[in-house]
Phi, psi and omega in degrees: 000143183300138164273118187265114181238131174266140171246114191219146165193126183289344172288133173278160174077028185252358183097017179302297183293320174310317188283316177302316182291311185284323176291318179294327176287323185288318178296320172303321185294340176267024168075028180249144189271135192225135172245120177253131177250115179270103185257019180254127185296341175296338179061027177287334174291326179291314175302320185296342170259012185065024176276112183278173181296329177294329185277356186258033175287346163228133183208189196298331182295319180292327175301303180301330176265008172073020178277341187214160176270163180297327175300324173283340177283340184277136182239148169292157176238169175285355173262124179299140171078007179234122177253168187219135161259106189279170185225160165209190191288348170301333186297328187294345175278347180298326178303318180285312186293330180270355188297328182263005180284147180288146183047040185309326181284354175247014178304314181292318184296319183294315184291330178286335188312312194293344188239009183289352175257005180264347177228159176280324184223136168245124175251127182252109176273102177294151175292158182278059177204171180245038182275197183297331183292313180295316171307313179294323176301314180293323180293336182268352193258157169274334182200169179232133173245129184256112179279141185224113195284150185265072179219173190308316187267018185314307188281346182294123175100336187290327176295329178284327172303311185291329182288316183299318183300312182299321177299316176290324173308314184286324192253339189232312198219085182303337189270354184292140181225170174270112180290322180163167173254129177244128180281130182232166179061036177289126187246107180298338180282349186254119178297329175300323174304315183290324181291322180297316179307311187292320183292320181288325176295326179295321189280316187240004170044240181295344177295338180273126171300145173295324180292142180231130186265116183283158168290140188203119187302323186293328179294325181284333176285329190304315185298334183291336175262004171073030180225156165289153187301331183289339174270328179290318182201098190281347182267351185289169182292326181290321170300318179292327176291317175289331168296322177292326176298315185295318178297328172298307178304314180297318175301315173305327182272358188053040180264130177284141184278000000 
């Protein structure tokens, strides 16, 4: 059965989608089959795999409102062993349209059930909010991975996110856990980054991954070429960091490399 992991933080600009795209790619590079679900109306994860608007004629919104089957929503990607369910701005309407649906918090969970034996991992890139789409992702997931930027306001809002995860665990998905916290946008030239790392490790201990994702121009450039950074520049520090993060996650899951 697939291991389903949501990548979430209600704050924008923390490296959430970058982590979803590149972690999924790194896991696929370890010979695991991966499905990435772009659940963000901005559709940036879809762009990160070079899926243009023409290829998004069917996407996650059509799946959620029962216009297509999950098999029809899945697209192959430029990464071997990695498939994508893309998104676009239409998805913003889903929060309103799904509000009156029966079992509205479990729509994504029910839609994923036919394909849970087809992939080793399902990675869900959540929107930067704690609305109905994110609740659906949490209800469908085994765990939540939280990217946290190495900046002054790093811990601001994290408590709210953790409360939301606990609320979903209590009321909707008792098996939901924290997969881990990954520190992103680390700048070795900035003393503040090191202070944030120490502070987060002090508060959350072993929940924080050893791997830290650096600020890296190649990570920033890669989406404009429609590629994960591991395809754009395999030797850059960003690629090495996401490869290391994937290795840590697979070791967590006791998956052989």
